[in-house]
C-alpha positions in Angstrom: 98.5 158.1 83.2 100.2 158.5 86.1 101.0 161.5 88.3 103.6 161.7 90.5 104.4 164.3 92.6 107.4 165.7 94.7 110.3 162.9 96.3 108.4 160.8 94.6 109.5 161.9 91.2 113.0 160.2 92.6 112.3 157.5 94.2 110.5 156.0 90.6 112.1 157.3 87.3 113.9 154.3 87.6 110.9 152.0 87.0 108.9 154.4 85.1 112.3 154.7 82.4 112.9 150.5 82.8 109.3 150.2 81.5 110.0 153.1 78.5 112.9 151.0 77.2 110.9 148.2 77.7 107.4 149.0 75.8 109.2 151.5 73.4 112.7 149.8 72.8 114.9 147.2 71.1 118.1 146.8 69.1 116.2 148.7 65.9 114.3 151.3 68.2 116.7 153.9 70.4 115.3 156.5 72.2 116.5 159.1 72.8 117.1 161.8 76.1 114.8 164.0 74.4 112.1 161.2 73.9 112.2 159.3 77.1 111.7 162.7 78.5 108.5 163.0 75.8 107.4 159.8 77.4 107.9 160.3 81.0 105.7 163.5 80.0 103.1 161.8 77.5 102.4 158.4 80.0 103.3 159.2 83.3 102.9 162.7 83.5 106.1 164.0 85.3 107.4 167.2 84.1 110.7 169.1 84.6 113.6 166.0 83.6 116.5 167.4 82.2 119.0 164.7 80.3 121.3 164.6 82.6 118.6 162.5 85.2 117.3 160.4 82.4 121.7 159.9 81.6 122.1 159.2 85.8 118.7 156.6 86.0 120.1 154.7 82.8 123.4 154.1 84.4 121.7 153.3 87.5 119.6 150.4 86.0 122.8 149.4 84.3 124.8 148.8 87.2 121.8 147.1 88.8 122.2 144.6 86.0 119.7 145.8 83.7 121.2 145.5 80.0 120.7 148.0 77.7 123.1 150.1 74.9 123.6 152.9 73.9 125.3 154.8 76.8 128.1 157.0 76.3 130.3 158.2 79.4 129.8 161.3 78.0 127.6 164.5 78.2 126.7 164.3 74.9 123.4 162.5 73.5 124.2 159.1 72.1 121.7 157.7 69.7 119.3 156.6 71.1 119.3 153.7 74.4 117.3 150.1 73.8 117.2 147.1 76.0 119.8 144.3 75.0 118.0 141.8 76.5 114.4 141.1 78.2 112.2 138.4 80.2 111.9 136.5 76.8 113.4 137.3 72.7 110.2 137.6 70.5 111.4 134.4 68.9 110.7 132.6 72.3 107.5 134.9 73.2 106.5 133.8 69.4 106.8 130.0 70.5 105.0 130.5 73.5 102.2 132.3 71.7 101.5 129.5 69.3 102.1 126.7 71.7 98.9 128.9 73.7 97.5 129.0 70.6 97.2 125.5 69.3 96.7 123.6 72.5 93.1 122.1 72.7 93.2 122.2 76.4 92.3 125.4 76.8 88.7 127.2 76.8 89.4 130.3 73.9 88.7 132.6 76.5 91.6 131.2 78.7 93.6 130.9 75.5 93.0 134.5 74.1 93.9 135.9 78.1 96.9 134.3 78.0 98.1 135.5 74.4 97.3 139.0 75.7 99.6 138.2 78.5 102.5 136.9 77.3 102.8 139.9 74.8 102.7 142.3 77.0 106.1 141.1 77.8 107.1 142.7 74.4 107.4 145.8 72.4 105.3 147.7 70.5 106.8 146.9 68.1 106.0 142.4 68.8 103.0 143.5 69.4 102.3 144.6 65.6 104.1 141.8 64.6 101.6 139.2 66.4 98.6 141.4 65.2 97.1 138.7 63.7 97.5 135.6 66.4 93.2 134.6 67.9 92.2 131.9 69.2 89.4 130.8 67.0 87.2 128.0 67.4 88.2 126.3 64.2 90.9 124.4 66.5 87.6 122.3 68.4 89.6 123.3 72.1 87.8 122.3 74.9 84.3 123.8 76.1 85.5 123.1 79.9 86.0 127.1 81.7 87.9 125.1 84.5 90.6 123.8 83.1 93.0 126.3 84.7 91.6 126.3 87.9 91.9 121.9 87.2 95.7 122.7 86.6 96.1 124.6 90.2 94.7 122.7 92.4 95.6 119.6 90.5 99.7 120.8 91.6 98.5 121.8 94.6 97.7 118.0 95.7 100.8 117.3 94.4 103.0 119.6 96.5 101.2 118.7 99.7 100.9 115.2 98.3 97.5 115.0 99.1 95.0 112.9 96.7 91.9 114.5 95.3 88.7 113.8 94.0 87.0 115.2 91.1 84.4 114.5 88.1 84.9 113.2 84.9 82.7 114.4 81.6 81.1 113.5 77.9 80.0 114.8 75.4 76.8 114.0 74.6 75.2 113.7 71.3 74.5 116.7 71.9 78.1 118.2 71.4 78.1 119.5 75.1 80.0 117.9 77.7 77.5 116.0 80.7 78.7 115.2 84.0 78.7 111.3 84.6 77.7 111.3 88.1 80.4 110.0 89.5 83.6 110.7 92.3 86.9 109.8 91.5 89.4 109.3 94.0 92.9 109.4 92.6 96.3 109.6 93.9 97.7 112.9 91.5 101.7 112.0 90.8 102.1 114.0 87.3 100.8 116.1 84.8 101.8 115.0 81.4 101.3 116.4 77.1 100.5 114.5 75.2 98.9 115.0 71.7 97.8 118.8 72.1 96.1 116.6 75.2 97.3 117.7 79.4 96.3 114.6 81.2 96.6 113.4 84.9 98.8 110.4 85.6 98.0 108.6 89.2 96.4 105.8 90.4 93.2 104.7 91.7 93.2 103.4 95.0 91.5 100.1 93.5 93.8 99.6 91.2 97.2 98.8 91.0 98.6 100.1 88.0 98.9 103.9 86.3 96.1 105.3 85.1 95.4 108.9 83.1 92.2 111.4 83.1 91.8 114.2 80.5 92.8 117.2 82.5 90.3 119.5 80.6 87.6 116.9 81.1 87.9 116.9 84.4 85.0 119.6 87.0 85.0 119.9 91.0 87.8 119.2 92.2 88.7 118.8 94.9 91.9 117.9 96.9 91.3 116.2 100.0 93.0 115.5 103.9 94.5 111.8 102.5 97.8 111.0 101.8 98.6 109.7 98.0 99.5 106.2 98.1 103.5 105.8 97.6 104.3 105.4 93.8 106.6 102.3 94.8 102.6 100.2 95.3 101.9 101.4 92.2 102.6 98.9 89.1 104.6 101.1 86.3 106.1 103.1 88.7 108.0 100.8 91.5 108.9 104.1 93.6 110.5 106.5 90.4 108.5 107.3 88.0 110.7 107.5 84.8 108.8 110.4 82.7 110.5 110.2 79.0 110.4 106.8 79.3 106.9 106.0 80.4 105.8 108.7 78.1 107.4 106.7 75.0 106.1 103.2 76.1 102.3 105.1 76.6 101.8 107.1 73.2 98.5 107.1 73.1 97.9 107.0 76.5 96.7 104.3 77.7 96.6 102.5 80.7 98.1 98.6 81.4 101.3 96.7 80.8 103.8 97.5 78.0 105.2 94.9 76.2 108.2 94.7 73.2 107.3 94.0 70.2 108.8 93.4 66.9 108.3 95.3 64.2 108.5 94.8 60.5 108.6 98.3 58.2 110.7 100.0 55.5 113.4 102.7 56.7 110.6 105.7 54.7 109.0 104.6 58.0 112.0 106.2 59.7 110.3 109.8 60.4 107.5 108.6 61.5 108.3 106.3 64.1 111.0 108.3 66.0 108.0 110.8 65.8 106.5 108.3 67.7 108.8 106.3 70.1 111.7 108.8 70.3 114.6 107.0 69.4 114.3 104.2 72.0 113.6 101.4 69.7 116.4 99.8 68.0 117.3 98.2 64.6 117.2 94.4 64.9 117.6 93.4 61.2 118.3 94.9 57.8 117.3 93.6 54.2 117.3 95.8 51.5 115.1 98.9 52.1 113.3 96.6 54.4 114.1 97.1 58.5 113.1 94.9 61.3 112.9 97.0 64.9 112.6 96.0 69.1 110.5 98.5 70.5 109.0 98.7 74.5 105.6 100.2 74.5 102.2 99.7 76.1 100.2 96.5 74.0 96.9 98.5 74.2 98.8 101.7 72.1 100.6 99.5 69.9 97.6 98.0 68.9 95.7 100.5 68.1 99.0 102.7 66.3 99.4 99.2 64.2 95.5 99.7 62.8 96.5 103.3 62.2 100.1 102.1 59.7 98.7 98.9 58.5 99.4 99.9 55.2 103.2 100.1 56.1 103.9 97.5 59.5 103.3 94.5 60.4 103.4 93.3 63.9 105.9 90.4 64.0 105.0 89.7 68.0 104.7 88.9 70.8 102.1 86.5 69.1 99.4 87.0 71.9 99.6 91.1 70.0 99.6 89.9 66.2 96.9 87.9 67.4 94.7 90.3 68.8 95.7 92.8 65.4 94.7 90.0 63.3 91.6 89.5 65.1 90.3 92.9 64.5 92.0 92.9 61.1 89.1 90.5 59.5 86.8 91.6 60.9 87.4 95.6 60.1 87.6 93.3 56.8 83.7 92.1 57.3 82.6 95.6 57.6 83.8 96.9 54.9 83.5 93.3 52.1 81.7 94.7 49.0 
């Protein structure tokens, strides 16, 4: 409880009434002047506040730009005041909370802390709507507790156009992450989310192309004094990173060259095609339910994608990719031959 004395009461009354409206009101729950007075007493220990003071301060908040419903020009008490708009609508908050809840990048403790922060933007009625929401280990979250620090350090490095150094970790047979004992120095260009994971897109100096590292597998991230390599010197960026196009071509976040491929499939695969490639592919031929599409994609990613959807797709070209897929299918056939 906050106890306010003397002249400080008048100075703080606006903000305290606004906080009460945020916590206890919405379009379905109005607060009368008397109810606000009672909340000022019970929550903040403020005595001797009359209805006229409440009304004047509510009008003052409205003049300051806060959308408050129920204001009446007469001196009578209305059916109550309520906050018409807040930083986030309930639906927006729920969407943000669900994004955190189903993120594999955050640890359980970090997810729980962030969800509680998001819930604080709602009122007491929103809190009851999401009382069942809680992080669960069943989502196979990361064990790395330094993810948020990693994000902060990488973001600062990108702002300063500085290189970073970090260690990379991998899971062992004990199901724990282990430092690989090697320092990586990277030119960081962009952080991107893909398939529920968070990646850093950048370049290692000794290579010419773009590479990716999972941020949740990084540790000991340090910002170096050395300036980043210009993007114009990186193959695949060439001075300008078109992120939507880049992401559409790198569906599995694998580095390497992109190719233009022809794929035979059927119209029943359209949802899957749009899910993976967006709308950046062309239907070049249609014959009944059968279609042939042209899509530009990272060659390694397309190789794995074609194996994943093998019963439903056929890569017609380029010949080099078709040959690699055929060889992989032959090898798989030998392993599963009965």
